[in-house]
C-alpha positions in Angstrom: 0.0 0.0 0.0 1.4 3.4 -1.1 0.9 6.0 1.6 0.3 9.5 0.2 0.1 13.0 1.6 -1.5 15.8 -0.4 -0.3 19.4 0.1 -2.0 22.3 -1.6 -3.5 25.6 -0.3 -6.4 25.3 -2.7 -9.2 22.9 -1.5 -10.3 22.4 -5.1 -6.8 21.3 -6.1 -6.6 18.9 -3.2 -10.0 17.4 -4.1 -8.8 16.8 -7.7 -5.8 14.9 -6.6 -7.8 13.0 -4.0 -10.4 11.9 -6.5 -7.8 10.6 -8.9 -5.9 8.7 -6.1 -9.1 7.2 -4.9 -9.6 5.6 -8.3 -6.2 4.0 -8.1 -5.8 0.7 -6.2 -3.1 0.3 -3.6 -3.1 3.9 -2.4 -3.9 5.3 1.0 -4.2 9.0 1.6 -2.8 9.5 5.1 -3.0 13.3 5.3 -4.2 16.4 3.5 -2.6 19.8 4.2 -3.4 23.4 3.2 -0.1 25.0 4.0 3.6 24.2 4.4 3.6 24.2 8.2 0.9 21.6 8.3 2.8 19.6 5.7 6.0 19.5 7.7 4.1 18.2 10.7 2.1 15.7 8.7 5.0 14.2 6.8 7.0 13.8 10.1 4.0 12.1 11.7 2.9 9.8 8.9 6.2 9.0 7.1 4.5 8.7 3.7 5.9 7.1 0.6 4.8 9.9 -1.7 3.8 13.6 -1.4 1.9 15.6 -3.9 3.3 19.1 -3.1 2.2 22.5 -4.2 5.0 24.9 -4.9 3.4 28.2 -4.2 1.6 28.4 -0.8 1.2 31.2 1.7 4.0 31.2 4.3 6.2 28.2 3.5 6.6 27.1 -0.2 7.0 23.6 -1.3 10.7 24.1 -1.4 10.6 25.4 2.1 8.9 22.2 3.2 11.7 20.0 1.6 14.4 22.2 3.1 12.8 21.9 6.6 12.7 18.1 6.4 15.9 17.6 4.4 16.2 16.3 0.9 17.9 13.0 1.9 15.1 11.9 4.2 12.2 13.4 2.2 9.8 11.0 0.6 9.2 10.8 -3.1 7.6 14.1 -4.2 5.5 15.1 -7.2 5.3 18.9 -7.5 2.0 20.4 -8.5 1.9 24.0 -9.7 0.3 26.4 -12.1 3.7 27.7 -13.3 6.5 25.9 -15.2 9.3 28.2 -14.1 9.9 26.1 -11.1 10.7 22.9 -13.0 14.4 23.2 -13.0 14.6 23.8 -9.3 12.1 21.0 -8.7 14.4 18.4 -10.3 17.4 19.9 -8.5 15.8 18.7 -5.3 15.2 15.2 -7.0 11.5 15.6 -7.5 10.0 12.5 -9.1 7.7 14.5 -11.4 6.2 17.9 -12.0 2.5 18.4 -12.8 1.1 21.6 -14.2 -2.4 22.8 -13.3 -4.9 22.1 -14.5 -3.8 18.5 -14.2 -4.3 16.2 -17.2 -5.6 12.8 -16.2 -3.2 10.9 -18.5 -0.2 12.9 -17.2 -1.3 12.3 -13.6 -1.4 8.5 -14.3 2.1 8.6 -15.8 3.4 10.4 -12.7 1.7 7.9 -10.3 3.1 5.0 -12.3 6.6 6.4 -12.0 6.1 6.7 -8.2 5.1 3.1 -8.0 8.0 1.9 -10.1 10.5 4.0 -8.1 9.1 2.7 -4.8 9.3 -0.9 -6.0 12.9 -0.4 -7.0 13.7 1.1 -3.6 12.0 -1.7 -1.9 13.9 -4.3 -3.8 17.1 -2.5 -3.0 16.3 -2.3 0.7 15.3 -6.0 0.8 18.5 -6.9 -0.9 20.6 -5.1 1.6 18.7 -6.7 4.5 19.2 -10.1 2.9 22.9 -9.5 2.6 23.1 -8.3 6.2 21.4 -11.3 7.7 23.3 -13.9 5.7 26.0 -14.2 8.4 23.3 -14.9 11.0 22.1 -17.9 9.1 25.4 -19.9 9.3 25.0 -22.9 11.5 27.2 -25.6 13.0 30.9 -25.3 13.2 31.6 -23.9 9.8 33.8 -20.8 10.6 36.0 -20.7 7.6 36.8 -17.2 6.4 35.5 -16.0 3.1 39.2 -15.9 1.9 39.8 -19.6 2.6 36.4 -21.1 1.5 36.3 -22.5 -2.0 33.7 -20.8 -4.3 33.2 -24.1 -6.2 31.7 -27.5 -5.5 32.8 -30.7 -7.2 30.0 -32.9 -8.5 30.5 -36.3 -10.1 28.0 -37.0 -12.8 28.0 -39.8 -15.4 31.7 -40.4 -15.3 32.4 -36.7 -15.4 33.7 -34.4 -12.7 31.9 -31.0 -12.8 33.0 -27.9 -11.1 30.0 -25.8 -10.1 30.3 -22.2 -8.9 28.4 -21.8 -5.7 27.0 -18.5 -6.8 25.4 -20.2 -9.9 23.3 -22.5 -7.8 19.7 -21.4 -7.6 18.3 -23.7 -5.0 19.0 -27.1 -3.4 16.5 -29.9 -2.9 16.8 -32.8 -0.5 16.6 -36.3 -2.1 17.1 -38.9 0.6 20.8 -39.0 1.5 21.5 -36.9 -1.6 20.7 -33.4 -2.6 19.8 -32.0 -6.0 21.5 -28.8 -7.1 19.4 -26.7 -9.4 21.7 -24.7 -11.5 19.8 -22.8 -14.2 18.2 -25.6 -16.3 20.5 -28.3 -15.0 19.8 -30.6 -12.1 22.9 -32.2 -10.5 22.8 -35.0 -7.9 25.3 -34.8 -5.1 25.8 -37.3 -2.3 25.3 -35.0 0.7 22.7 -34.5 3.4 20.6 -31.3 3.3 21.9 -30.4 6.8 25.5 -30.6 5.7 24.7 -28.7 2.6 23.0 -26.0 4.7 26.2 -25.6 6.8 28.4 -25.3 3.7 26.2 -22.8 1.8 25.0 -20.5 4.6 28.1 -18.3 4.6 27.6 -17.8 0.8 24.2 -16.3 1.0 21.9 -19.4 1.1 19.1 -20.0 3.6 17.1 -23.1 4.5 13.4 -22.3 4.0 12.0 -25.8 4.3 13.2 -29.1 5.7 14.0 -30.2 2.1 14.9 -26.8 0.5 17.7 -24.4 0.6 17.6 -21.3 -1.6 20.1 -18.8 -2.9 18.9 -15.5 -1.5 20.0 -13.6 -4.5 17.5 -15.6 -6.6 14.4 -14.6 -4.6 12.2 -12.2 -6.6 9.1 -12.2 -4.4 7.5 -13.7 -1.4 3.7 -14.2 -1.0 2.0 -14.9 2.3 -0.3 -17.9 2.4 -3.3 -18.3 4.8 -1.6 -21.0 6.9 1.3 -18.7 7.9 3.7 -20.1 5.3 5.0 -18.2 2.2 5.3 -19.0 -1.5 8.7 -18.0 -2.6 9.1 -17.0 -6.2 12.5 -17.1 -7.8 13.6 -15.0 -10.7 13.2 -17.9 -13.2 9.6 -18.3 -12.0 10.4 -21.4 -9.9 8.0 -21.6 -6.9 9.2 -22.8 -3.5 7.6 -23.0 -0.1 8.9 -21.2 3.0 7.5 -23.2 6.0 6.6 -21.8 9.3 9.5 -23.7 11.0 12.1 -21.9 8.9 10.5 -18.5 8.5 12.0 -16.7 11.4 15.3 -15.8 9.8 13.7 -14.6 6.6 10.8 -13.2 8.5 13.1 -10.6 10.1 13.8 -9.3 6.6 10.3 -8.6 5.6 8.6 -7.9 8.9 6.7 -11.1 9.1 8.4 -12.8 12.1 6.2 -13.6 15.0 
C-alpha cells in the first residue's frame, strides 16, 4: 500500500488529486494539508511514501517544506503547480515528477506509475541489503572458515564426469534422501550429501534453508507471497515456486517484517 500526503492551499486542487488517487488501487491518503507548516508536521507524523506538493503556498513554499525536512530523508515528491518556471529547481531537489495545473488525467497517471516503479525499485534494493546483512546470522554448526579460505566451487561427479560448479550459480537445493539435487539454471545435479551438511556449507555464501527439504540462494528470490496458513510462497527470478514453511520463516521473516 502506497501512503500519500496531499499538500495544496487550494481545496479544489486537493480534491482533484484526492479523487484521482481514490480511483487507483493500492493507495492510502494518510493526510491532506493546506499549507507548508501543516505539511511538515504531517510528513513527520505519517512517514508517507509519496507527497503531492504544491510549490506556491502562503507562508512556506513547497521548497521550504523540503528544506525543513531535508532532501535526503524526504519521501518521493511530485510537485503540483500552475507555473512551469519552477521545473528546473524541482528536479534539482530530486523531484520525481512535475505536474502543471490544470492537471491532465493521463499525465497524472504517468506520474503515479513512475512513483510506483520507483518505490518498487527502492523496496527491492532495501530487501537486498537486509538479505545480505542477515546472511551471516544464518550460518549454523561449526563452519567458521573465512571467506578468503572457502572455495567458491563445488565438485559434482555425474555420469563419469567431474563437474566444477560455482556456488553463486546454484539457484536452490532440494533434499533427495541422503542426496541433494543442485538446481543450476536448467540443469539438475545430484550430489551425495545431506541437506543439513549442505546448509552448513552454503549458509556463509548467501543461502538459507526455507523448508526441511529446501535451501535457496537469497539472490535468486524475486518475491514472497504470504499464504493463509502462515507459510509463504517464494518465487525465484526464473519463476520457480518454492515454499517457506513456518518452522524456517524466522530468519527470513526478520527481513520482511513477518516474524512472530
